[in-house]
C-alpha positions as CSV (number, residue, x, y, z in Angstrom):
1,X,140.8,92.0,134.5
2,X,138.6,94.6,132.5
3,X,135.2,93.2,131.5
4,X,133.7,93.2,128.0
5,X,133.0,96.7,126.6
6,X,129.3,97.5,125.7
7,X,127.8,100.3,123.6
8,X,124.2,100.6,122.7
9,X,122.8,103.1,120.0
10,X,119.5,103.9,119.0
11,X,118.4,103.5,115.4
12,X,120.4,106.6,114.5
13,X,123.6,105.0,115.4
14,X,123.5,107.3,118.6
15,X,125.4,106.3,121.5
16,X,122.5,105.5,124.1
17,X,124.8,103.4,126.3
18,X,128.4,103.1,127.2
19,X,130.1,101.0,129.8
20,X,132.7,101.9,131.7
21,X,135.0,99.3,130.0
22,X,134.0,101.0,126.8
23,X,134.9,104.3,128.2
24,X,138.4,103.0,129.1
25,X,139.1,101.5,125.3
26,X,138.0,104.2,123.6
27,X,139.3,106.9,126.2
28,X,135.5,108.6,126.1
29,X,133.6,109.4,128.8
30,X,130.2,108.1,129.2
31,X,128.5,111.9,129.8
32,X,130.8,112.9,127.1
33,X,129.8,109.8,124.5
34,X,126.1,109.5,125.1
35,X,124.2,111.2,122.5
36,X,127.2,111.4,119.9
37,X,127.2,109.5,116.7
38,X,129.1,105.7,117.5
39,X,131.5,107.4,114.5
40,X,132.7,109.9,116.6
41,X,133.6,107.2,119.5
42,X,134.6,104.2,118.0
43,X,137.4,104.5,115.7
44,X,138.7,101.4,114.0
45,X,141.2,99.9,111.2
46,X,141.5,97.1,109.9
47,X,144.2,95.0,112.0
48,X,145.6,93.6,108.8
49,X,145.7,96.4,106.3
50,X,145.4,99.1,108.4
51,X,142.2,101.0,106.4
52,X,139.7,102.3,108.3
53,X,137.0,100.5,109.2
54,X,133.6,102.4,109.6
55,X,130.5,100.9,111.8
56,X,127.6,100.4,110.2
57,X,129.0,101.2,106.7
58,X,127.3,98.5,104.0
59,X,130.9,96.8,103.9
60,X,130.8,95.8,107.6
61,X,126.9,95.3,108.1
62,X,127.4,93.0,104.9
63,X,130.1,91.1,106.7
64,X,127.8,90.7,109.7
65,X,125.2,88.8,107.5
66,X,127.3,86.6,106.0
67,X,127.6,85.3,109.4
68,X,130.8,86.5,110.7
69,X,130.2,87.2,114.1
70,X,133.4,88.9,115.3
71,X,135.1,91.6,113.7
72,X,139.0,92.0,114.8
73,X,140.1,95.6,114.3
74,X,142.3,98.1,116.1
75,X,140.6,100.5,117.9
76,X,142.0,103.8,117.8
77,X,141.4,106.0,121.0
78,X,140.9,109.0,121.9
79,X,144.2,109.9,122.8
80,X,145.9,107.8,120.6
81,X,146.0,104.5,122.2
82,X,146.0,101.6,119.5
83,X,144.6,98.5,121.1
84,X,144.0,95.4,119.1
85,X,140.0,94.4,119.6
86,X,137.6,91.5,118.7
87,X,134.2,93.4,117.9
88,X,130.4,91.9,117.8
89,X,127.3,93.7,116.7
90,X,123.8,92.8,117.4
91,X,121.2,94.6,115.9
92,X,118.7,95.5,118.9
93,X,114.9,96.1,117.5
94,X,113.2,98.6,120.3
95,X,109.6,98.6,121.2
96,X,108.6,100.9,118.3
97,X,110.1,98.8,115.9
98,X,113.3,100.9,115.2
99,X,116.6,99.0,115.0
100,X,119.8,100.2,116.9
101,X,123.0,98.0,117.8
102,X,124.7,96.3,120.8
103,X,128.5,96.9,120.1
104,X,130.2,94.6,122.7
105,X,133.9,94.6,122.5
106,X,137.2,93.5,124.2
107,X,140.7,94.1,124.1
108,X,142.7,90.8,122.7
109,X,146.1,90.4,123.5
110,X,148.9,88.1,122.0
111,X,149.7,85.1,123.6
């Protein structure tokens, strides 16, 4: 069983950490992902409409601020896989006061 996938970004939305579960779902090795912008690694489409979702775009941030803690989406893997996921984004302020984010997601399966 796969654990939750975790990606942490810095204040500029550059990946600072990616765990093995996230690497498997995104199809990016951690050494390749760290240092890249989150939108290069986490390609998402809306699970209902199929429209692209841009992480940290104003509309997604607004949804999260309105109390929606989980976003349902399809994750497009680097090599073409399509996996339904649930995604949570938590802001993370570092000791210098700069805000990054921690993204926690998992693959969901239909019952």
